[in-house]
KOLTIPA-508602 format. One record per residue (C-alpha): residue in one letter; x, y negated, z. Coordinates in steps of 0.001 Angstrom, whole numbers, plus 500000, padded with zeros to 6 digits. Layout:
N
<node type="A" X="X" Y="Y" Z="Z"/>
...
END
This chain:
323
<node type="M" X="224203" Y="099479" Z="437336"/>
<node type="N" X="224615" Y="096376" Z="435191"/>
<node type="Y" X="227966" Y="095692" Z="433543"/>
<node type="K" X="226840" Y="092630" Z="431549"/>
<node type="I" X="229095" Y="089615" Z="431830"/>
<node type="D" X="227732" Y="086080" Z="432164"/>
<node type="I" X="229801" Y="084282" Z="429546"/>
<node type="Q" X="229058" Y="080870" Z="431046"/>
<node type="Q" X="230016" Y="081885" Z="434577"/>
<node type="S" X="232894" Y="084300" Z="433977"/>
<node type="G" X="236258" Y="082651" Z="434136"/>
<node type="P" X="239248" Y="084218" Z="432440"/>
<node type="N" X="240646" Y="085546" Z="435713"/>
<node type="Q" X="237325" Y="086913" Z="436941"/>
<node type="F" X="236980" Y="089608" Z="434327"/>
<node type="L" X="239778" Y="089457" Z="431766"/>
<node type="G" X="242333" Y="089628" Z="434529"/>
<node type="S" X="240958" Y="092990" Z="435611"/>
<node type="L" X="241187" Y="094599" Z="432188"/>
<node type="P" X="244834" Y="095716" Z="432432"/>
<node type="E" X="243994" Y="097433" Z="435737"/>
<node type="A" X="241400" Y="099492" Z="433871"/>
<node type="G" X="243888" Y="100191" Z="431071"/>
<node type="L" X="241936" Y="098038" Z="428618"/>
<node type="Y" X="243219" Y="095253" Z="426437"/>
<node type="T" X="241410" Y="093012" Z="423990"/>
<node type="T" X="242226" Y="090569" Z="421207"/>
<node type="G" X="240302" Y="087637" Z="419834"/>
<node type="N" X="240425" Y="083987" Z="418816"/>
<node type="S" X="238836" Y="082655" Z="422025"/>
<node type="K" X="237860" Y="083781" Z="425481"/>
<node type="K" X="234184" Y="083368" Z="424530"/>
<node type="E" X="234612" Y="085596" Z="421521"/>
<node type="I" X="236409" Y="088189" Z="423612"/>
<node type="L" X="233693" Y="088161" Z="426244"/>
<node type="E" X="230961" Y="088501" Z="423599"/>
<node type="R" X="232708" Y="091544" Z="422195"/>
<node type="L" X="233092" Y="092972" Z="425662"/>
<node type="N" X="229430" Y="092425" Z="426422"/>
<node type="T" X="228525" Y="094453" Z="423351"/>
<node type="I" X="230795" Y="097254" Z="424457"/>
<node type="L" X="229678" Y="097189" Z="428068"/>
<node type="T" X="226028" Y="097230" Z="427065"/>
<node type="A" X="226694" Y="100330" Z="425021"/>
<node type="F" X="228597" Y="101778" Z="427948"/>
<node type="E" X="225668" Y="101185" Z="430274"/>
<node type="R" X="223313" Y="102912" Z="427848"/>
<node type="W" X="225754" Y="105825" Z="427634"/>
<node type="T" X="226043" Y="106237" Z="431423"/>
<node type="Q" X="222314" Y="105799" Z="432124"/>
<node type="A" X="220861" Y="107707" Z="429157"/>
<node type="D" X="218308" Y="110380" Z="429945"/>
<node type="Y" X="219803" Y="113874" Z="429874"/>
<node type="V" X="218910" Y="116784" Z="432114"/>
<node type="S" X="221219" Y="119768" Z="432204"/>
<node type="S" X="220262" Y="123327" Z="433014"/>
<node type="D" X="223723" Y="124051" Z="434428"/>
<node type="E" X="224197" Y="124982" Z="438071"/>
<node type="P" X="227373" Y="123136" Z="439069"/>
<node type="I" X="228908" Y="123108" Z="442522"/>
<node type="I" X="229708" Y="119520" Z="443592"/>
<node type="I" X="232174" Y="118969" Z="446449"/>
<node type="G" X="232324" Y="115767" Z="448438"/>
<node type="G" X="233413" Y="114433" Z="451782"/>
<node type="S" X="235538" Y="111792" Z="453345"/>
<node type="N" X="239107" Y="111492" Z="452161"/>
<node type="R" X="241466" Y="113721" Z="454161"/>
<node type="S" X="238575" Y="115920" Z="455320"/>
<node type="G" X="239426" Y="119128" Z="453425"/>
<node type="T" X="237884" Y="118669" Z="449997"/>
<node type="T" X="241109" Y="119834" Z="448339"/>
<node type="L" X="241097" Y="122978" Z="450447"/>
<node type="L" X="237607" Y="123772" Z="449150"/>
<node type="W" X="238812" Y="123052" Z="445633"/>
<node type="K" X="241600" Y="125584" Z="446113"/>
<node type="V" X="239173" Y="128211" Z="447411"/>
<node type="L" X="236587" Y="127779" Z="444657"/>
<node type="N" X="239255" Y="127928" Z="441949"/>
<node type="A" X="240347" Y="131296" Z="443334"/>
<node type="H" X="236881" Y="132710" Z="442625"/>
<node type="P" X="236805" Y="134747" Z="439385"/>
<node type="N" X="233630" Y="132990" Z="438170"/>
<node type="I" X="234264" Y="129345" Z="439154"/>
<node type="A" X="236503" Y="126660" Z="437620"/>
<node type="C" X="236701" Y="123615" Z="439862"/>
<node type="A" X="237819" Y="120359" Z="438289"/>
<node type="L" X="239919" Y="118027" Z="440413"/>
<node type="E" X="238736" Y="114418" Z="440806"/>
<node type="T" X="237691" Y="113597" Z="437256"/>
<node type="N" X="235760" Y="110510" Z="438514"/>
<node type="F" X="233220" Y="111161" Z="435730"/>
<node type="F" X="230229" Y="110964" Z="438067"/>
<node type="C" X="231452" Y="107656" Z="439505"/>
<node type="Q" X="230461" Y="105947" Z="436228"/>
<node type="T" X="233699" Y="104016" Z="436375"/>
<node type="P" X="234549" Y="101585" Z="433539"/>
<node type="Y" X="237734" Y="103650" Z="433151"/>
<node type="L" X="235486" Y="105970" Z="431152"/>
<node type="L" X="235639" Y="103348" Z="428415"/>
<node type="Q" X="239011" Y="104870" Z="427595"/>
<node type="I" X="237381" Y="108026" Z="426259"/>
<node type="L" X="234986" Y="106203" Z="423959"/>
<node type="P" X="235763" Y="104830" Z="420478"/>
<node type="L" X="236027" Y="101110" Z="421224"/>
<node type="G" X="236852" Y="099582" Z="417851"/>
<node type="P" X="239860" Y="097483" Z="416831"/>
<node type="S" X="239138" Y="094588" Z="419189"/>
<node type="I" X="239644" Y="096687" Z="422347"/>
<node type="K" X="242798" Y="098646" Z="422989"/>
<node type="S" X="243112" Y="101415" Z="425544"/>
<node type="S" X="246225" Y="102652" Z="427303"/>
<node type="N" X="244712" Y="106147" Z="427626"/>
<node type="L" X="246219" Y="106442" Z="431122"/>
<node type="F" X="242876" Y="107662" Z="432481"/>
<node type="I" X="242641" Y="110370" Z="429846"/>
<node type="E" X="246245" Y="111351" Z="430410"/>
<node type="R" X="245687" Y="111727" Z="434150"/>
<node type="I" X="242584" Y="113897" Z="433646"/>
<node type="A" X="244355" Y="116019" Z="431036"/>
<node type="E" X="247308" Y="116540" Z="433371"/>
<node type="N" X="245195" Y="117328" Z="436429"/>
<node type="L" X="243023" Y="119819" Z="434595"/>
<node type="M" X="245772" Y="121164" Z="432360"/>
<node type="I" X="243695" Y="120562" Z="429255"/>
<node type="S" X="244464" Y="118584" Z="426091"/>
<node type="K" X="243583" Y="114919" Z="425586"/>
<node type="D" X="242098" Y="115854" Z="422253"/>
<node type="T" X="239607" Y="118128" Z="423994"/>
<node type="I" X="238435" Y="115269" Z="426202"/>
<node type="Q" X="238025" Y="112894" Z="423293"/>
<node type="R" X="236348" Y="115484" Z="421116"/>
<node type="C" X="233755" Y="116215" Z="423822"/>
<node type="A" X="233078" Y="112494" Z="424170"/>
<node type="A" X="232641" Y="112065" Z="420411"/>
<node type="Q" X="230133" Y="114930" Z="420296"/>
<node type="T" X="227899" Y="113671" Z="423105"/>
<node type="S" X="225423" Y="110815" Z="423431"/>
<node type="S" X="225451" Y="110259" Z="427194"/>
<node type="L" X="227742" Y="110512" Z="430192"/>
<node type="A" X="225734" Y="113406" Z="431663"/>
<node type="F" X="225863" Y="115297" Z="428353"/>
<node type="F" X="229584" Y="114610" Z="428130"/>
<node type="C" X="230134" Y="115906" Z="431685"/>
<node type="E" X="228222" Y="119080" Z="430844"/>
<node type="R" X="230036" Y="119655" Z="427539"/>
<node type="F" X="233485" Y="118868" Z="428848"/>
<node type="L" X="233222" Y="120774" Z="432150"/>
<node type="R" X="231766" Y="123754" Z="430331"/>
<node type="T" X="234747" Y="123606" Z="427988"/>
<node type="F" X="237060" Y="123307" Z="430977"/>
<node type="A" X="235529" Y="126424" Z="432545"/>
<node type="D" X="235731" Y="128313" Z="429236"/>
<node type="C" X="239432" Y="127450" Z="428963"/>
<node type="K" X="239945" Y="129018" Z="432400"/>
<node type="G" X="238006" Y="132126" Z="431422"/>
<node type="K" X="235194" Y="131326" Z="433880"/>
<node type="N" X="231431" Y="130953" Z="433550"/>
<node type="R" X="230575" Y="128230" Z="436075"/>
<node type="W" X="232029" Y="124817" Z="436657"/>
<node type="S" X="232496" Y="122757" Z="439791"/>
<node type="E" X="233886" Y="119290" Z="440493"/>
<node type="K" X="235663" Y="118070" Z="443591"/>
<node type="N" X="235920" Y="114404" Z="444449"/>
<node type="P" X="235561" Y="112757" Z="447874"/>
<node type="N" X="233687" Y="109891" Z="446170"/>
<node type="N" X="230947" Y="112227" Z="444994"/>
<node type="V" X="229218" Y="111396" Z="448283"/>
<node type="F" X="228265" Y="108046" Z="446783"/>
<node type="H" X="226823" Y="109477" Z="443547"/>
<node type="V" X="224662" Y="112375" Z="444708"/>
<node type="D" X="221445" Y="110770" Z="443417"/>
<node type="Y" X="222922" Y="110255" Z="439950"/>
<node type="I" X="224207" Y="113829" Z="439832"/>
<node type="R" X="220858" Y="115235" Z="441004"/>
<node type="I" X="218945" Y="113350" Z="438299"/>
<node type="H" X="221057" Y="114856" Z="435539"/>
<node type="F" X="221960" Y="118177" Z="437147"/>
<node type="P" X="218905" Y="119140" Z="439204"/>
<node type="N" X="220167" Y="122687" Z="439717"/>
<node type="M" X="223404" Y="121579" Z="441351"/>
<node type="K" X="224608" Y="122639" Z="444795"/>
<node type="F" X="226275" Y="119980" Z="446938"/>
<node type="V" X="228915" Y="121080" Z="449435"/>
<node type="H" X="229839" Y="118453" Z="452023"/>
<node type="I" X="232870" Y="119128" Z="454163"/>
<node type="V" X="232951" Y="117292" Z="457506"/>
<node type="R" X="235987" Y="116843" Z="459740"/>
<node type="D" X="236581" Y="115154" Z="463074"/>
<node type="G" X="236934" Y="111508" Z="462119"/>
<node type="R" X="239746" Y="111005" Z="464556"/>
<node type="D" X="241878" Y="113607" Z="462778"/>
<node type="V" X="240816" Y="112143" Z="459416"/>
<node type="A" X="241999" Y="108737" Z="460662"/>
<node type="C" X="245315" Y="110179" Z="461768"/>
<node type="S" X="245846" Y="111858" Z="458396"/>
<node type="S" X="244904" Y="108676" Z="456531"/>
<node type="H" X="247195" Y="106654" Z="458771"/>
<node type="R" X="250064" Y="109037" Z="457938"/>
<node type="H" X="249392" Y="108695" Z="454246"/>
<node type="G" X="249376" Y="105005" Z="453607"/>
<node type="T" X="246450" Y="103381" Z="455455"/>
<node type="P" X="248098" Y="101332" Z="458197"/>
<node type="S" X="244862" Y="099963" Z="459676"/>
<node type="W" X="243097" Y="102265" Z="462152"/>
<node type="E" X="240047" Y="100102" Z="461653"/>
<node type="K" X="239974" Y="100786" Z="457908"/>
<node type="C" X="240500" Y="104520" Z="458548"/>
<node type="A" X="237453" Y="104598" Z="460841"/>
<node type="E" X="235325" Y="102488" Z="458494"/>
<node type="R" X="236020" Y="104727" Z="455494"/>
<node type="W" X="235268" Y="107937" Z="457414"/>
<node type="N" X="232075" Y="106501" Z="458825"/>
<node type="K" X="230878" Y="105175" Z="455459"/>
<node type="M" X="231681" Y="108261" Z="453400"/>
<node type="T" X="230374" Y="110739" Z="455923"/>
<node type="R" X="227090" Y="108891" Z="456438"/>
<node type="A" X="226607" Y="108609" Z="452697"/>
<node type="A" X="226428" Y="112393" Z="452430"/>
<node type="L" X="224604" Y="113104" Z="455695"/>
<node type="Q" X="221424" Y="111491" Z="454360"/>
<node type="Y" X="220901" Y="114645" Z="452255"/>
<node type="R" X="221308" Y="117011" Z="455196"/>
<node type="D" X="217734" Y="118332" Z="455040"/>
<node type="Q" X="217782" Y="119104" Z="451317"/>
<node type="P" X="217862" Y="122757" Z="450252"/>
<node type="W" X="220680" Y="122074" Z="447797"/>
<node type="Y" X="222959" Y="120612" Z="450531"/>
<node type="K" X="225521" Y="122677" Z="452419"/>
<node type="E" X="227595" Y="121306" Z="455274"/>
<node type="I" X="230885" Y="122869" Z="456232"/>
<node type="Q" X="232861" Y="121848" Z="459279"/>
<node type="Y" X="236584" Y="121785" Z="458583"/>
<node type="E" X="237465" Y="122993" Z="462050"/>
<node type="T" X="235186" Y="126034" Z="461753"/>
<node type="L" X="236476" Y="126795" Z="458286"/>
<node type="V" X="240131" Y="126992" Z="459338"/>
<node type="N" X="239345" Y="128868" Z="462549"/>
<node type="N" X="237015" Y="131434" Z="460989"/>
<node type="P" X="237447" Y="131403" Z="457210"/>
<node type="A" X="235878" Y="134780" Z="456562"/>
<node type="A" X="232488" Y="133898" Z="458056"/>
<node type="E" X="232437" Y="130392" Z="456574"/>
<node type="L" X="233341" Y="131569" Z="453092"/>
<node type="R" X="230663" Y="134249" Z="453159"/>
<node type="A" X="228104" Y="131613" Z="454092"/>
<node type="L" X="229420" Y="129279" Z="451382"/>
<node type="F" X="229280" Y="131808" Z="448582"/>
<node type="D" X="225873" Y="133023" Z="449682"/>
<node type="F" X="224664" Y="129419" Z="449448"/>
<node type="I" X="226034" Y="128842" Z="445930"/>
<node type="G" X="224801" Y="132273" Z="444760"/>
<node type="E" X="228154" Y="133851" Z="444003"/>
<node type="E" X="229473" Y="137179" Z="445142"/>
<node type="M" X="231957" Y="136998" Z="447997"/>
<node type="D" X="235311" Y="138608" Z="447250"/>
<node type="N" X="237311" Y="139361" Z="450370"/>
<node type="R" X="240457" Y="138545" Z="448385"/>
<node type="L" X="239359" Y="134900" Z="448519"/>
<node type="I" X="240375" Y="134885" Z="452158"/>
<node type="D" X="243943" Y="135387" Z="450927"/>
<node type="T" X="243691" Y="131873" Z="449522"/>
<node type="F" X="244098" Y="130687" Z="453108"/>
<node type="H" X="247355" Y="132539" Z="453468"/>
<node type="T" X="249044" Y="131898" Z="450110"/>
<node type="T" X="251775" Y="129334" Z="449534"/>
<node type="E" X="251087" Y="129110" Z="445790"/>
<node type="Q" X="249690" Y="125989" Z="444210"/>
<node type="P" X="249366" Y="124581" Z="440674"/>
<node type="A" X="252572" Y="123004" Z="439432"/>
<node type="Y" X="250916" Y="119639" Z="438827"/>
<node type="L" X="250467" Y="119144" Z="442551"/>
<node type="D" X="254227" Y="119141" Z="443059"/>
<node type="D" X="254259" Y="115392" Z="442561"/>
<node type="H" X="251294" Y="114780" Z="444870"/>
<node type="P" X="252616" Y="114420" Z="448440"/>
<node type="F" X="249056" Y="113984" Z="449715"/>
<node type="H" X="248499" Y="117649" Z="449007"/>
<node type="E" X="251745" Y="119017" Z="450428"/>
<node type="N" X="249880" Y="121111" Z="452991"/>
<node type="L" X="248492" Y="123279" Z="450210"/>
<node type="R" X="251935" Y="124827" Z="450036"/>
<node type="N" X="251480" Y="126237" Z="453505"/>
<node type="P" X="249101" Y="128893" Z="454784"/>
<node type="V" X="246001" Y="127335" Z="456297"/>
<node type="N" X="246305" Y="126885" Z="460050"/>
<node type="T" X="244767" Y="124941" Z="462874"/>
<node type="Q" X="247780" Y="122698" Z="463596"/>
<node type="A" X="245987" Y="119635" Z="462247"/>
<node type="V" X="242992" Y="120149" Z="464518"/>
<node type="A" X="242829" Y="117679" Z="467443"/>
<node type="R" X="245946" Y="115920" Z="466186"/>
<node type="W" X="244415" Y="112680" Z="467378"/>
<node type="K" X="245204" Y="113575" Z="470988"/>
<node type="T" X="248906" Y="112933" Z="470386"/>
<node type="E" X="248776" Y="110421" Z="467509"/>
<node type="M" X="246166" Y="107824" Z="468513"/>
<node type="D" X="247144" Y="105245" Z="471074"/>
<node type="V" X="244674" Y="103388" Z="473285"/>
<node type="E" X="244174" Y="100582" Z="470798"/>
<node type="A" X="243516" Y="103018" Z="467951"/>
<node type="K" X="240988" Y="104935" Z="470050"/>
<node type="T" X="239210" Y="101724" Z="471008"/>
<node type="Q" X="238933" Y="100576" Z="467407"/>
<node type="F" X="237660" Y="103974" Z="466314"/>
<node type="K" X="235026" Y="104110" Z="469048"/>
<node type="Q" X="233709" Y="100697" Z="468139"/>
<node type="I" X="233274" Y="101588" Z="464485"/>
<node type="A" X="232543" Y="105303" Z="464325"/>
<node type="G" X="232111" Y="106546" Z="467890"/>
<node type="D" X="228362" Y="107042" Z="467422"/>
<node type="L" X="228918" Y="109263" Z="464403"/>
<node type="L" X="231314" Y="111467" Z="466376"/>
<node type="C" X="228492" Y="111997" Z="468868"/>
<node type="E" X="225914" Y="112667" Z="466155"/>
<node type="L" X="228151" Y="115342" Z="464629"/>
<node type="G" X="228706" Y="117005" Z="468000"/>
<node type="Y" X="232426" Y="116391" Z="468269"/>
<node type="V" X="231943" Y="114499" Z="471574"/>
<node type="D" X="229109" Y="114047" Z="474059"/>
<node type="S" X="229900" Y="110401" Z="474635"/>
<node type="N" X="232447" Y="107712" Z="473876"/>
<node type="D" X="234370" Y="108352" Z="477058"/>
<node type="W" X="237048" Y="110420" Z="475372"/>
END
């Protein structure tokens, strides 16, 4: 991944205009001077993200298409007495937002919004995040140090991280955390599309494209011994059997009380302002299974079949595209 900016080719709107979106602001006497400073910083950032570091930790990494049940798995893993599961840190995505946790010098200012969001989501101090960054020489080392600290704060011995976008970064994670276990949750793409459509994605076409892209990104690892696939529909219909298989895979003892997670209405307070996770308030049920039958019209079905119908067949949800 190359973040270097071509000073001759980059216009002010091409890169500088995107800085506020990343929460970064810079000062200087000229655009060329600003870009030169940024190149220095981004070169250092690239070295930091790509530096060699191999951890001996055994993290549990959760991924899957948006709206497929990754948050449900997060809730279950966090209920285990030995596992602390971090919620969507985006650390493994190597996003330039990570610049906000690094000392950038006086020429670059940071809004710290990224740090604040992580601190709020994980209920951990901003100082802890910044201290871990200052003590580490690479992104992988930082992830290890910070997520270990996160687990320690929760009184747990093993860390996990849940993010739908982890499906795009499995190779990076495997390089630096070769002992990791990857849990991929799969859900009927038609129900995923309905859920996405309900929550702000008006285009059925985009819903289908995202499910197809994210699901296929993870399926390429299906034959690996460190890969575990869970079908959302099976999980909510038979949680006891699926959870036993899951915890056997990750090497943790199954506690039957974990099944109670599916029946509780409790959730962390910080999710109160996250309407996308409102269903965590309710006991797990099968009401969202096959929702597409009543929510997708003919046009929506046609668009979905054209884009992702083949994947539905591959996953065994349908025998053909005649549904």
